[in-house]
N, C-alpha and C positions, 0 to 999 in steps of 0.2 A: 324739764329738765333737759328736754329736745333744743331748744335754743342754745343750751351751754353745748351740748354733743356737734351742733353744728357749727360753732364757734370753736371748738378744738379743734374739729376737721379742719377747718379755714385755715386756723393759725398753720397748721402741721404743714397745709400744704404751701402756704405764704413762705414760712419760715425754715422749713424743712424740705419741701419738695417731695412729701409725703402722701399718697393718695390710697389711705385705710378705705376700706368698704365696710366694714365692721368695726365697731369704735366699742361697745360697750363691756363687752367681756376681753377686753384688749389686754396684754401684758404690755407694756410698752417697749421695755428694754431687749424679752423676748421676741415678741409677736413683730416689733417695727423695727427689731436691731439698733437703738438709739445706745449711744454710747454718751459717756458721761457729759459732754459738752452740750450735746444736742438735748439732753434731758433738763440740762440747767438752762438751757437756751428758750426751751418750750416752758418751763418753768416761769421764767421773766416776762414770756410770752403774755402767759394767762395773766400774773399778777397784773401788769399795765392795762391788759385789755378789760380787767374787770376790775380793778382797783382794790384788789384783796393782797392777803400776805398767806403763802404757801411754804411748809417743811419739804424738802425733798424727798422725803418719806410718802409724801401726800401723792409721790407718782409713778409710787411701786404698781398700782394697779388701777386700770382705768375706773373699776366701778366706784374704787375709795374716793378717786382725784375728782370724779362728777359729783359726788356725795359732799366732798368738803368743799368744792366749788360751788355747789348749787347752796349750802347750807351759809357760806360766810356771802355769798352774793345777796341772799335772801337779809341774813344779819347787816347788810350796808343800808339795804333799800329799805332797812324799818328803822334805822338813825339817821338817814336822810329826810324821812319823813315826819320827823318828831319836832 
């Protein structure tokens, strides 16, 4: 899971100029003060980075987001190995 956390931290830095020190317990809107367009921009960046599809409600809580990304990345890797 650490590569995904690092990847999302990197996207936050590159795309939104946000440098969170702790990410796993983060509420993106409240803790990072992201507005709607920033949430959508980050969502799109995550989808493009890992070639997955997310729903906006997956972005409510960082723990949930990490779990969904991990699950979809794993599923994508399994499909590509067959």
